[in-house]
N, C-alpha and C positions, 0 to 999 in steps of 0.2 A: 085376855090373851096378851102374851108378851111377844113383841117383835124383836127379832135378833138379826144382827148384821155382822158377818165376819169380815175380817180383812187381814192382810199381812202375809198371805201365801206368796209363793214364788219358787224360783229355781236356785238352788245352792249346791255347792259341791259337798261331798261327804266330809264330815268333820266340822262343817259350818254350823251356823245358828240362824234361827228365825224366831220372830215373835208374832204370834197370832193374837188378834183382838176380837172381842165379841161385845158389841154395844147392844144393850137391852133398853127397850122403850115400851111404853104402854102400861107398865106395872112395875112398881119397885121390886127389885130382886131380893129384898131383905129377908123374906121368908121362903126363899127358894134355894135350890141347889142348881148350880150351873156346871155343865160338863162338856167335855170335848169327846167326840167320836171320830173315827176315820174309816174310810171305805175305799177299797180298790176294786176294779172291775172283776166281777165273778165271785166276789167274796162278800160275806155278811159284814154289816157295819160293826166295828168293834170299839169297845170302851177304851178311852185313853187316860182321862183324868177328870176329877170333879172337885168342886169347892162348895162348901156350905157357906152361903153368903153371910149369915149372921155372925159366925165366929171365925171364918177363914180356914176352917179345917179342910184338909185335902186328902185325897187318895188317888193312887195311880195304878195303871196296869203294870205288871211286872216288866214288860218289854220296854217301858220308858222310865222306870224308877232310876233316879240318880242323874237322868239326862234332861227330863222335862220338869218344869215348875209352873204350877198354876197359881195365879194371884188375882185380886180384884181391887178395883178403885171404886169405893162407895160413892164418891162425889160425881163420878162420871157414869155410874151404873154400867161399868165395862169390866169384863173379865179378860185375862191374858193367859196365853200359854207360851212360856219361854222354852224354846226347844234348842238344846245344845248337843254337840257331838252327833250330829244327824247322820243317819245311815241310809243307804239306798232303800232298804226295806221300810223306811218311814214314809216313802212316797205314797200319797193317797190324797183323796179329797177329805178335808177336815171340816166337821160340822160342829157347831155350837148348839147346845140344847139346854132347856131349863125345865124344872118341875118343882112343884111345892115340896117342901122338905119331907113331909110324911107320905108323899105319893111314891109309888113304885114305877110310874110311867113318865117318860119324857114326852110331853105333848107339844111343846113349842120348839121349833127347829129353825136354824138359819139356812141360808141357801148353799152354804159350803164354800170353801176356798181351797184351791189346788196347791199342794206342796209337792215339789219334785226334787229329789236328791240325786245328783249325778255321781257316778263312781269314778 
């Protein structure tokens, strides 16, 4: 099992930036995919971005393309979500998750970090 700890959330004004971090421990993420999801009250958790750890390939939800960038630091087993041009609708609790590359299900989740964007 992988233990994930998110950090970097906070309150920023619209148009601002934040960088979220997700530190993984307990298992090397080399053969995993790390992803970010977000959730607001009363809504389902939605996919934001993902990175395949082995080659660094990424994919993004349409709503964040061009604004968010996901990356990883192999030495630190830490993934990052750089969020720019933030909008009030980006306000949510952001969760980090990991799954084996060939799995369809994210079974390992962090505790979440709150991101609030003021207008």
